[in-house]
C-alpha positions in Angstrom: 0.0 0.0 0.0 1.3 3.5 -0.8 -0.2 6.8 0.1 -0.7 9.3 -2.7 -0.9 8.4 -6.3 -1.7 9.9 -9.7 -2.3 8.6 -13.2 -2.2 11.3 -15.9 -3.8 10.6 -19.3 -2.3 12.5 -22.3 -2.9 12.8 -26.0 -1.4 14.9 -28.7 -3.5 17.7 -27.3 -1.7 17.5 -23.9 -3.2 16.4 -20.5 -6.8 15.3 -20.8 -7.4 13.5 -17.4 -5.8 13.1 -14.0 -6.8 10.5 -11.5 -5.5 11.5 -8.1 -5.8 9.5 -4.9 -4.8 9.9 -1.3 -4.6 6.1 -0.5 -3.5 3.0 -2.3 -1.4 5.1 -4.6 0.9 2.1 -5.2 -1.8 0.7 -7.5 -1.0 3.6 -10.0 1.0 1.3 -12.4 -1.8 -1.2 -12.6 -4.3 1.6 -13.3 -2.1 3.2 -15.9 -1.9 -0.1 -17.9 -5.7 -0.6 -17.6 -6.4 2.9 -18.8 -4.3 2.2 -21.9 -6.5 -0.8 -22.6 -9.6 1.3 -22.3 -8.2 4.4 -24.1 -11.0 4.5 -26.8 -13.8 5.3 -24.4 -12.5 7.5 -21.6 -14.6 9.8 -19.5 -14.3 11.1 -15.9 -17.0 8.5 -15.0 -15.3 5.6 -16.7 -11.9 6.4 -15.2 -13.5 6.7 -11.7 -15.1 3.3 -12.1 -11.9 1.8 -13.5 -9.8 3.2 -10.6 -12.4 2.0 -8.1 -12.4 -1.5 -9.5 -8.6 -1.7 -9.1 -8.8 -0.3 -5.6 -6.9 2.9 -6.6 -7.9 5.2 -3.8 -11.2 5.1 -2.1 -14.5 7.0 -2.7 -13.5 9.6 -0.1 -10.1 10.4 -1.6 -10.2 9.7 -5.3 -10.8 12.7 -7.7 -10.7 12.4 -11.5 -9.9 15.7 -13.1 -10.8 16.2 -16.8 -11.0 19.1 -19.3 -14.2 21.1 -20.0 -15.4 18.5 -22.6 -15.2 15.5 -20.2 -16.4 17.3 -17.0 -13.9 19.2 -14.9 -13.9 16.6 -12.1 -15.6 13.6 -10.6 -15.8 13.0 -6.9 -17.9 10.6 -4.8 -19.6 9.3 -8.0 -20.7 12.8 -9.2 -19.4 14.7 -12.2 -19.0 18.5 -11.9 -18.5 21.1 -14.5 -17.5 23.9 -12.1 -14.5 23.7 -9.8 -14.6 24.7 -6.1 -13.1 28.2 -5.7 -10.2 26.9 -3.6 -8.8 24.8 -6.5 -9.9 26.8 -9.5 -6.7 28.9 -9.9 -4.4 25.8 -9.2 -6.4 23.9 -11.9 -6.0 26.6 -14.5 -2.3 27.1 -13.7 -1.2 23.5 -13.4 -3.6 21.0 -15.1 -1.5 21.0 -18.3 1.6 19.8 -16.3 1.4 16.0 -16.3 3.5 15.7 -13.1 1.6 18.2 -11.0 -0.8 16.8 -8.3 -3.7 19.3 -8.1 -4.6 18.3 -4.6 -1.5 19.8 -3.1 0.0 23.3 -3.1 3.4 22.1 -4.5 2.2 19.2 -6.6 4.1 16.4 -4.8 3.0 12.8 -4.4 4.5 9.3 -4.2 3.4 7.3 -7.2 3.1 9.0 -10.6 2.4 7.3 -13.9 1.5 8.8 -17.3 -0.5 7.2 -20.1 -0.1 8.5 -23.6 -3.1 7.3 -25.6 -1.6 8.5 -29.0 1.7 6.7 -28.6 0.1 3.8 -26.6 2.8 4.1 -23.9 2.9 4.1 -20.1 5.8 5.6 -18.1 6.6 6.2 -14.5 7.7 9.7 -13.3 10.2 9.6 -10.5 
């Protein structure tokens, strides 16, 4: 078991999703490879369900961030199109950075993996 974890999903357009958790972050590698398998039909909802099925985080700590097209974020089974004021600026300033964890002021976390759905690759950030 690890603490924090994040899987970033990118395309030629840049970052399109981030799955961020506060528990079971060590499952990020497994989730990244599963995301690659599902890359044709990704939404904040489908990523939340996939992460839950692989025990990546829990309902209380897992947030799936997306772009405006896919819903800005999903938390506790609900998709939102407006960010809470306390994370809005951080989202605008850092969402495009595949290594930045939006849940923390400085973006740090333990387990970071990136999925590129155009190149069909998965890599770990250390």
